Each structure stands twice: as structure tokens, then as C-alpha cells.
All heavy atoms as an XYZ file, in Angstrom:
676
protein
N      23.441     -9.605     14.630
C      22.115    -10.068     13.957
C      22.227    -11.627     13.674
O      21.180    -12.223     13.761
C      21.844     -9.246     12.627
C      20.571     -9.430     12.180
S      19.247     -8.825     13.423
C      18.534     -7.496     12.422
N      23.370    -12.090     13.294
C      23.474    -13.451     12.967
C      23.237    -14.413     14.226
O      22.526    -15.377     14.177
C      24.839    -13.848     12.371
C      25.078    -13.443     11.002
O      24.006    -13.417     10.294
N      26.204    -13.100     10.603
N      23.609    -13.897     15.346
C      23.448    -14.606     16.617
C      21.923    -14.658     17.026
O      21.378    -15.768     17.332
C      24.166    -13.919     17.799
C      24.014    -14.621     19.174
C      24.467    -16.012     19.167
C      24.709    -13.810     20.295
N      21.244    -13.612     16.803
C      19.826    -13.464     17.098
C      19.031    -14.421     16.170
O      18.182    -15.237     16.437
C      19.267    -12.044     16.850
C      17.705    -12.063     16.975
C      19.841    -11.172     18.054
N      19.506    -14.342     14.758
C      18.842    -15.196     13.844
C      19.150    -16.709     14.159
O      18.175    -17.531     13.946
N      20.262    -17.045     14.501
C      20.665    -18.456     14.795
C      19.824    -18.876     16.041
O      19.292    -20.002     16.021
C      22.143    -18.542     15.064
N      19.660    -17.978     17.000
C      18.980    -18.476     18.283
C      17.480    -18.558     17.944
O      16.812    -19.601     18.373
C      19.113    -17.426     19.375
C      20.572    -17.421     19.987
C      20.809    -16.190     20.823
O      20.057    -15.227     20.926
N      21.841    -16.335     21.681
N      16.889    -17.707     17.047
C      15.616    -17.904     16.773
C      15.351    -19.125     15.973
O      14.402    -19.881     16.187
C      15.049    -16.660     15.899
C      13.634    -16.724     15.405
C      12.660    -16.823     16.472
C      13.395    -15.512     14.583
N      16.188    -19.520     15.044
C      16.036    -20.714     14.180
C      16.171    -21.883     15.118
O      15.479    -22.891     14.851
C      17.248    -20.617     13.153
N      17.006    -21.850     15.970
C      17.157    -22.952     16.919
C      15.879    -23.259     17.691
O      15.462    -24.291     17.831
C      18.363    -22.759     17.935
C      19.710    -22.858     17.316
O      19.794    -23.445     16.124
O      20.641    -22.453     17.968
N      15.443    -22.073     18.218
C      14.084    -22.256     18.984
C      12.895    -22.769     18.195
O      12.206    -23.591     18.593
C      13.713    -20.936     19.697
C      14.754    -20.692     20.826
C      14.264    -20.165     22.109
N      13.025    -20.388     22.500
C      12.189    -19.590     23.269
N      12.553    -18.309     23.388
N      10.911    -19.940     23.575
N      12.884    -22.196     16.924
C      11.859    -22.585     16.017
C      11.868    -24.079     15.580
O      10.914    -24.830     15.579
C      11.781    -21.761     14.867
C      11.221    -20.257     15.162
C      11.451    -19.457     13.777
C       9.923    -20.181     15.466
N      13.067    -24.583     15.442
C      13.354    -25.965     14.951
C      13.029    -26.930     16.206
O      12.507    -27.960     15.982
C      14.800    -26.060     14.576
C      15.059    -25.499     13.127
C      16.526    -25.462     12.866
O      17.423    -25.824     13.656
O      16.828    -25.079     11.748
N      13.456    -26.364     17.466
C      13.113    -27.268     18.630
C      11.595    -27.220     19.026
O      11.121    -28.199     19.448
C      14.017    -26.754     19.699
N      11.030    -26.082     19.016
C       9.660    -25.945     19.733
C       8.507    -25.633     18.710
O       7.406    -25.611     19.021
C       9.668    -24.683     20.675
C      10.795    -24.955     21.775
C      10.860    -23.776     22.586
O      10.023    -23.036     22.780
O      12.062    -23.487     23.087
N       8.883    -25.386     17.358
C       7.951    -25.132     16.406
C       7.548    -23.591     16.433
O       7.977    -22.860     17.339
N       6.847    -23.168     15.384
C       6.495    -21.789     15.171
C       5.306    -21.319     16.083
O       4.875    -20.135     16.051
C       6.138    -21.473     13.717
N       4.717    -22.218     16.905
C       3.551    -21.815     17.723
C       3.961    -20.685     18.691
O       2.996    -20.047     19.181
C       3.080    -23.031     18.467
C       2.302    -23.961     17.545
O       1.888    -23.550     16.376
O       2.079    -25.233     17.875
N       5.246    -20.554     19.112
C       5.588    -19.562     19.995
C       5.559    -18.070     19.317
O       5.694    -17.179     20.074
C       6.987    -19.758     20.595
C       8.165    -20.116     19.694
C       9.131    -18.922     19.647
C       8.958    -21.361     20.286
N       5.279    -18.020     18.067
C       5.282    -16.848     17.324
C       3.775    -16.506     16.902
O       3.147    -17.557     16.445
C       6.149    -16.716     16.119
C       7.608    -16.831     16.273
C       8.220    -17.024     14.924
C       8.153    -15.794     17.144
N       3.327    -15.229     16.911
C       1.949    -15.097     16.391
C       1.987    -15.086     14.827
O       3.078    -15.173     14.254
C       1.536    -13.575     16.638
O       2.398    -12.619     16.078
N       0.867    -15.302     14.280
C       0.708    -15.462     12.847
C       1.400    -14.263     12.180
O       2.147    -14.138     11.147
C      -0.530    -15.708     12.405
C      -0.778    -15.789     10.911
C      -2.181    -16.110     10.323
O      -3.034    -16.694     11.177
O      -2.435    -16.020      9.226
N       0.993    -13.045     12.761
C       1.630    -11.774     12.111
C       3.140    -11.826     12.245
O       3.761    -11.336     11.257
C       1.141    -10.624     12.963
C       1.544     -9.298     12.285
C       1.146     -8.132     13.055
O       0.226     -8.140     13.919
O       1.763     -6.968     12.829
N       3.768    -12.262     13.223
C       5.228    -12.206     13.474
C       5.854    -13.314     12.413
O       6.753    -12.932     11.718
C       5.592    -12.618     14.760
O       5.172    -11.557     15.647
C       7.092    -12.625     15.061
N       5.229    -14.483     12.251
C       5.679    -15.498     11.188
C       5.648    -14.907      9.851
O       6.539    -14.985      9.182
C       4.799    -16.686     11.388
C       5.150    -17.590     12.572
C       4.521    -19.007     12.308
N       3.150    -18.950     12.025
C       2.205    -19.017     13.055
N       2.508    -19.183     14.372
N       0.885    -19.062     12.768
N       4.514    -14.225      9.493
C       4.371    -13.556      8.197
C       5.533    -12.476      7.968
O       6.032    -12.416      6.830
C       3.034    -12.929      7.997
C       2.035    -13.989      7.865
C       0.641    -13.245      7.800
N      -0.469    -14.263      7.642
C      -1.340    -14.217      6.627
N      -1.292    -13.175      5.792
N      -2.335    -15.087      6.662
N       5.639    -11.652      8.996
C       6.761    -10.585      8.815
C       8.153    -11.147      8.614
O       8.883    -10.679      7.911
C       6.737     -9.722     10.079
C       5.395     -8.745     10.035
C       5.503     -7.880     11.255
N       6.584     -7.020     11.016
C       7.050     -6.241     12.166
N       6.638     -6.468     13.291
N       8.144     -5.421     11.954
N       8.408    -12.200      9.465
C       9.754    -12.699      9.414
C       9.950    -13.506      7.960
O      10.991    -13.366      7.312
C      10.035    -13.913     10.428
C      10.205    -13.305     11.801
C      10.168    -14.385     12.893
C      11.568    -12.747     11.904
N       8.972    -14.174      7.488
C       8.991    -14.949      6.278
C       9.193    -13.844      5.190
O       9.987    -14.032      4.297
C       7.776    -15.838      6.090
C       7.927    -16.676      4.877
C       8.529    -17.930      4.925
C       7.249    -16.402      3.839
C       8.628    -18.757      3.989
C       7.253    -17.252      2.621
C       8.086    -18.441      2.748
N       8.314    -12.940      5.154
C       8.418    -11.865      4.122
C       9.744    -11.141      4.079
O      10.363    -10.917      3.039
C       7.283    -10.840      4.349
O       5.951    -11.448      4.337
C       7.203     -9.736      3.326
N      10.317    -10.736      5.275
C      11.584    -10.212      5.353
C      12.686    -10.992      4.708
O      13.527    -10.719      4.008
C      11.994     -9.853      6.789
N      12.615    -12.354      5.037
C      13.621    -13.257      4.602
C      13.523    -13.474      2.949
O      14.415    -13.583      2.328
C      13.498    -14.622      5.221
C      13.993    -14.629      6.794
C      13.614    -15.881      7.416
C      15.397    -14.370      6.843
N      12.218    -13.555      2.568
C      11.968    -13.670      1.092
C      12.581    -12.527      0.302
O      13.287    -12.373     -0.615
C      10.522    -13.818      0.803
C      10.328    -13.724     -0.760
C      10.120    -15.291      1.266
N      12.253    -11.163      0.884
C      12.810    -10.067      0.319
C      14.235    -10.037      0.249
O      14.890     -9.551     -0.669
C      12.335     -8.792      1.096
C      10.948     -8.329      0.898
N      10.437     -7.982     -0.400
C       9.822     -8.241      1.711
C       9.223     -7.642     -0.392
N       8.823     -7.775      0.923
N      14.936    -10.410      1.348
C      16.294    -10.348      1.487
C      16.873    -11.389      0.482
O      18.006    -11.151     -0.271
C      16.830    -10.744      2.819
C      18.415    -10.749      3.066
C      19.060     -9.290      2.507
O      18.463     -8.339      2.573
O      20.156     -9.407      2.127
N      16.310    -12.616      0.444
C      16.894    -13.691     -0.676
C      16.722    -13.106     -1.963
O      17.694    -13.165     -2.761
C      16.121    -14.887     -0.441
C      16.435    -15.863     -1.521
C      17.741    -16.584     -1.316
C      15.851    -16.151     -2.628
C      18.110    -17.521     -2.262
C      16.285    -16.992     -3.551
C      17.418    -17.658     -3.362
N      15.638    -12.352     -2.364
C      15.415    -11.916     -3.714
C      16.430    -10.755     -3.931
O      17.010    -10.771     -5.156
C      14.011    -11.388     -3.829
N      16.647     -9.952     -2.988
C      17.793     -8.855     -3.178
C      19.142     -9.428     -3.410
O      19.853     -9.119     -4.423
C      17.756     -7.922     -1.960
C      16.750     -6.773     -2.042
C      17.121     -5.703     -0.950
N      16.913     -6.321      0.451
C      15.844     -6.320      1.103
N      14.608     -5.897      0.565
N      15.727     -6.836      2.338
N      19.401    -10.386     -2.676
C      20.739    -11.161     -2.863
C      20.869    -11.926     -4.217
O      21.809    -11.770     -4.886
C      21.081    -12.265     -1.690
C      21.230    -11.523     -0.397
C      22.610    -10.823     -0.214
O      23.548    -10.964     -0.995
N      22.480     -9.686      0.553
N      19.814    -12.577     -4.628
C      19.722    -13.216     -5.882
C      19.932    -12.177     -7.070
O      20.573    -12.491     -8.129
C      18.586    -14.067     -6.022
N      19.247    -11.055     -6.955
C      19.252    -10.134     -8.019
C      20.656     -9.516     -8.106
O      21.015     -8.888     -9.201
C      18.283     -8.995     -7.655
N      21.435     -9.451     -7.088
C      22.885     -9.006     -7.069
C      23.783     -9.710     -7.979
O      24.904     -9.422     -8.294
C      23.373     -8.734     -5.745
C      22.658     -7.571     -5.076
C      23.416     -7.471     -3.718
N      22.484     -6.697     -2.842
C      22.381     -6.851     -1.519
N      23.291     -7.663     -0.859
N      21.537     -6.093     -0.772
N      23.380    -11.111     -8.292
C      24.306    -11.912     -8.948
C      23.674    -12.532    -10.289
O      23.559    -13.631    -10.391
C      24.691    -13.025     -7.991
C      25.739    -13.938     -8.588
O      26.462    -13.524     -9.352
O      25.884    -15.232     -8.061
N      23.264    -11.555    -11.157
C      22.566    -12.127    -12.367
C      23.665    -12.690    -13.354
O      24.772    -12.243    -13.426
C      22.025    -10.855    -12.872
C      22.829     -9.745    -12.392
C      23.334    -10.112    -11.096
N      23.209    -13.844    -14.102
C      23.913    -14.304    -15.059
C      23.231    -14.239    -16.311
O      22.121    -14.899    -16.550
C      24.240    -15.836    -14.742
C      24.946    -16.132    -13.490
C      25.020    -17.715    -13.282
C      25.486    -18.000    -11.857
N      25.514    -19.276    -11.550
N      23.685    -13.435    -17.244
C      23.063    -13.323    -18.627
C      21.496    -13.031    -18.484
O      20.741    -13.407    -19.123
C      23.231    -14.608    -19.369
C      24.638    -14.827    -19.558
O      25.368    -13.860    -19.959
O      24.916    -16.054    -19.661
N      21.305    -12.099    -17.451
C      19.880    -11.718    -17.234
C      18.970    -12.666    -16.542
O      17.800    -12.441    -16.369
N      19.550    -13.763    -16.122
C      18.786    -14.780    -15.490
C      18.805    -14.632    -13.860
O      19.781    -14.022    -13.451
C      19.113    -16.253    -15.822
C      18.899    -16.490    -17.305
C      19.335    -17.907    -17.633
O      19.526    -18.777    -16.697
O      19.313    -18.185    -18.791
N      17.867    -15.140    -13.165
C      17.985    -15.205    -11.641
C      19.054    -16.050    -11.248
O      19.265    -17.098    -11.820
C      16.569    -15.728    -11.012
C      15.622    -14.646    -11.467
C      16.796    -15.897     -9.706
C      14.131    -15.101    -10.920
N      19.824    -15.636    -10.260
C      21.095    -16.346     -9.844
C      20.573    -17.769     -9.290
O      19.483    -17.881     -8.773
C      21.745    -15.597     -8.740
N      21.273    -18.743     -9.444
C      20.952    -20.109     -9.066
C      21.472    -20.419     -7.651
O      22.254    -21.299     -7.442
C      21.542    -21.007    -10.152
C      20.885    -21.049    -11.399
C      21.328    -22.040    -12.341
O      21.765    -23.092    -11.936
O      21.274    -21.885    -13.482
N      20.962    -19.510     -6.701
C      21.235    -19.871     -5.330
C      20.038    -20.469     -4.656
O      18.897    -20.184     -4.999
C      21.719    -18.513     -4.554
C      22.916    -17.976     -4.856
C      23.189    -16.877     -3.883
N      23.813    -15.963     -4.465
C      24.034    -14.751     -4.295
N      23.291    -14.121     -3.323
N      24.779    -13.885     -5.055
N      20.281    -21.336     -3.663
C      19.160    -21.850     -2.896
C      18.942    -21.094     -1.647
O      20.021    -20.791     -0.978
C      19.433    -23.241     -2.622
O      18.483    -23.909     -1.891
N      17.833    -20.905     -1.264
C      17.611    -20.210      0.040
C      17.865    -21.015      1.247
O      17.883    -20.663      2.452
C      16.250    -19.705      0.062
C      15.547    -20.706     -1.006
C      16.591    -21.033     -1.975
N      18.143    -22.398      1.010
C      18.311    -23.426      2.108
C      19.285    -24.411      1.632
O      19.423    -24.662      0.393
C      17.111    -23.951      2.720
C      16.321    -24.900      1.926
S      15.150    -24.268      0.706
C      14.195    -23.075      1.542
N      19.752    -25.235      2.610
C      20.496    -26.447      2.224
C      19.678    -27.515      1.463
O      18.513    -27.646      1.787
C      21.308    -27.044      3.350
C      22.241    -26.012      3.976
O      22.813    -25.339      3.285
O      22.562    -26.157      5.213
N      20.305    -28.109      0.556
C      19.594    -29.181     -0.264
C      19.165    -30.361      0.620
O      19.838    -30.784      1.556
C      20.635    -29.731     -1.236
C      19.871    -30.639     -2.372
C      20.841    -31.063     -3.425
O      21.519    -30.086     -4.050
O      20.772    -32.182     -3.761
N      17.851    -30.736      0.466
C      17.282    -31.861      1.207
C      16.671    -31.677      2.601
O      16.373    -32.563      3.262
N      16.765    -30.396      3.119
C      16.247    -30.048      4.350
C      14.765    -29.950      4.422
O      14.181    -29.974      5.529
C      16.923    -28.811      5.045
C      18.390    -29.013      5.196
C      16.553    -27.574      4.241
N      14.068    -29.797      3.263
C      12.679    -29.578      3.220
C      12.057    -30.786      2.377
O      12.709    -31.285      1.467
C      12.148    -28.278      2.494
C      12.645    -27.190      3.292
C      12.230    -25.813      2.288
C      11.846    -26.947      4.638
N      10.923    -31.275      2.754
C      10.215    -32.249      1.954
C       9.523    -31.636      0.811
O       9.364    -30.466      0.639
C       9.076    -32.961      2.812
O       8.086    -31.911      3.022
C       9.564    -33.508      4.099
N       9.206    -32.505     -0.263
C       8.487    -32.056     -1.506
C       7.236    -31.290     -1.104
O       6.887    -30.207     -1.613
C       8.313    -33.173     -2.397
O       9.595    -33.741     -2.751
C       7.595    -32.752     -3.664
N       6.459    -31.872     -0.142
C       5.151    -31.387      0.294
C       5.370    -29.991      0.880
O       4.728    -29.087      0.663
C       4.494    -32.258      1.249
C       3.151    -31.861      1.747
C       2.417    -32.714      2.534
O       2.864    -33.814      2.838
O       1.359    -32.352      2.991
N       6.449    -29.830      1.693
C       6.662    -28.553      2.374
C       6.949    -27.448      1.446
O       6.379    -26.378      1.505
C       7.854    -28.587      3.358
C       7.577    -29.469      4.674
C       8.760    -29.720      5.499
O       9.945    -29.847      4.881
O       8.524    -29.820      6.607
N       7.696    -27.743      0.282
C       8.068    -26.829     -0.617
C       6.837    -26.434     -1.508
O       6.548    -25.306     -1.806
C       9.196    -27.311     -1.621
C       9.311    -26.478     -2.783
C      10.481    -27.515     -0.834
N       6.064    -27.503     -2.026
C       4.913    -27.384     -2.675
C       3.934    -26.463     -1.939
O       3.270    -25.520     -2.687
C       4.255    -28.732     -3.188
N       3.565    -26.791     -0.811
C       2.540    -26.049     -0.066
C       3.020    -24.627      0.021
O       2.238    -23.667     -0.203
C       2.311    -26.674      1.308
C       1.549    -25.764      2.290
C       1.673    -27.956      1.161
N       4.284    -24.243      0.308
C       4.791    -23.038      0.670
C       4.772    -22.222     -0.700
O       4.418    -21.063     -0.701
C       6.149    -23.024      1.287
O       6.149    -23.833      2.398
C       6.811    -21.612      1.454
N       5.265    -22.882     -1.796
C       5.360    -22.112     -3.151
C       3.890    -21.812     -3.593
O       3.687    -20.738     -4.048
C       6.084    -23.024     -4.120
C       5.986    -22.459     -5.570
C       7.490    -22.991     -3.620
N       3.018    -22.763     -3.381
C       1.721    -22.489     -3.851
C       1.104    -21.332     -3.050
O       0.277    -20.560     -3.732
C       0.853    -23.689     -3.670
N       1.239    -21.318     -1.777
C       0.702    -20.239     -1.035
C       1.336    -18.905     -1.477
O       0.593    -17.780     -1.436
C       0.912    -20.504      0.454
N       2.609    -18.854     -1.557
C       3.265    -17.662     -2.024
C       2.692    -17.088     -3.433
O       2.562    -15.943     -3.597
C       4.763    -17.761     -2.048
C       5.412    -17.990     -0.681
S       7.195    -18.344     -0.781
C       7.850    -16.919     -1.408
N       2.561    -18.105     -4.344
C       2.189    -17.721     -5.633
C       0.672    -17.180     -5.507
O       0.414    -16.141     -6.250
C       2.215    -18.808     -6.593
C       3.662    -19.313     -6.970
S       3.648    -20.804     -8.024
C       2.907    -20.152     -9.498
N      -0.095    -17.764     -4.650
C      -1.495    -17.196     -4.498
C      -1.363    -15.828     -3.873
O      -2.119    -15.027     -4.418
C      -2.340    -18.205     -3.707
C      -3.657    -17.873     -3.525
C      -4.473    -18.929     -2.761
C      -5.858    -18.425     -2.654
N      -6.657    -19.499     -1.793
N      -0.679    -15.595     -2.911
C      -0.561    -14.342     -2.217
C      -0.107    -13.324     -3.113
O      -0.496    -12.110     -3.055
C       0.327    -14.506     -0.918
N       0.892    -13.606     -4.025
C       1.448    -12.694     -4.971
C       0.652    -12.545     -6.308
O       1.091    -11.852     -7.140
C       2.865    -12.919     -5.240
N      -0.304    -13.290     -6.452
C      -1.137    -13.454     -7.711
C      -0.330    -13.814     -8.957
O      -0.311    -13.186     -9.925
C      -1.852    -12.164     -7.792
C      -3.021    -12.201     -8.944
O      -3.468    -13.450     -9.116
O      -3.353    -11.253     -9.511
N       0.666    -14.828     -8.706
C       1.506    -15.254     -9.799
C       0.930    -16.557    -10.269
O       0.679    -17.499     -9.621
C       2.926    -15.458     -9.200
C       3.886    -16.102    -10.203
C       3.442    -14.102     -8.719
N       0.960    -16.701    -11.626
C       0.492    -17.910    -12.217
C       1.675    -18.877    -12.560
O       2.760    -18.495    -12.652
C      -0.250    -17.615    -13.534
O       0.573    -17.249    -14.535
C      -1.513    -16.678    -13.300
N       1.305    -20.060    -12.783
C       2.369    -21.077    -13.218
C       2.871    -20.642    -14.590
O       4.081    -20.872    -14.881
C       1.768    -22.552    -13.184
O       0.718    -22.577    -14.065
N       2.087    -20.138    -15.424
C       2.498    -19.697    -16.717
C       3.517    -18.433    -16.609
O       4.675    -18.411    -17.243
C       1.411    -19.134    -17.578
C       0.352    -20.218    -17.866
C      -0.891    -20.152    -17.281
C       0.650    -21.407    -18.658
C      -1.816    -21.207    -17.447
C      -0.266    -22.198    -18.803
C      -1.440    -22.268    -18.262
N       3.379    -17.589    -15.724
C       4.437    -16.524    -15.452
C       5.602    -17.051    -14.907
O       6.752    -16.630    -15.276
C       3.723    -15.475    -14.392
C       2.683    -14.717    -15.123
C       1.960    -13.844    -13.965
O       1.557    -14.373    -12.939
O       1.493    -12.734    -14.334
N       5.531    -18.171    -14.000
C       6.769    -18.691    -13.534
C       7.529    -19.486    -14.551
O       8.791    -19.252    -14.608
C       6.416    -19.723    -12.429
C       5.953    -19.087    -11.174
S       7.223    -18.138    -10.221
C       8.390    -19.393     -9.716
N       6.850    -20.143    -15.514
C       7.648    -20.796    -16.517
C       8.221    -19.890    -17.501
O       9.326    -19.994    -18.009
C       6.474    -21.733    -17.274
N       7.602    -18.748    -17.669
C       8.295    -17.670    -18.668
C       9.421    -17.051    -18.024
O      10.364    -16.749    -18.585
C       7.138    -16.580    -18.934
N       9.340    -16.915    -16.720
C      10.521    -16.477    -16.009
C      11.759    -17.270    -16.039
O      12.911    -16.807    -16.189
C      10.234    -16.140    -14.433
C      11.211    -15.506    -13.640
C      11.514    -14.155    -14.087
C      10.705    -15.519    -12.074
N      11.585    -18.468    -16.081
C      12.642    -19.505    -16.133
C      12.802    -20.215    -17.515
O      13.519    -21.130    -17.712
C      12.444    -20.559    -15.102
C      12.654    -20.068    -13.635
C      11.386    -19.743    -12.908
C      13.801    -19.790    -13.184
C      11.538    -19.266    -11.646
C      13.954    -19.258    -11.883
C      12.831    -18.913    -11.136
N      12.137    -19.538    -18.396
C      12.257    -20.061    -19.903
C      12.032    -21.470    -20.135
O      12.794    -22.326    -20.724
C      13.672    -19.704    -20.457
C      13.947    -18.280    -20.485
O      13.037    -17.470    -20.776
N      15.004    -17.879    -20.002
N      10.951    -22.062    -19.435
C      10.603    -23.316    -19.646
C       9.214    -23.581    -20.274
O       8.400    -22.659    -20.335
C      10.519    -24.290    -18.190
C      11.952    -24.272    -17.773
C       9.591    -23.660    -17.272
């Protein structure tokens, strides 16, 4: 599975996601988010979400992160107040 994932990542990085349908992109993204959340939940510290990053530091721009997070929050009907409460800020 790691080989298939690495090959897909290489192609997407080289050619862009246009080679995938919107439905396939959504399914892949959703599956990866589910898996990250499951992994993070396995390593709780005092009831808090584990401080793991789903990617290496510095590989995404601020705009890429903001656009993606905003779209995810909208799709999941999560407010900024709920996020702040989750992280005790």
C-alpha cells in the first residue's frame, strides 16, 4: 500500500490533481483525514489531541492551509468557536 501511495503522491506532485475526478479527490482526501484522526486519537496526552502534523513543516503555504481548513470546517459545519474550545484557546 505504501508503494501505491508513494506513486500516487509522486504523480500528483508532478502532474497535479487534474488526472483525478473530483469524486476521487474527495474520497482520497476524506480517507486520509479519517486515518490521520484515528492515528491522532490513539496517542492522547491528558485528554488532548496528539500534537502530530499530517505533513512535514513548511511544505504548504499559509493560503493553502487556510483555504483547505476553511472548506473542511464549512463541510463539517464546525465553527471557529468550536475549534477554539477544542484547543482551549
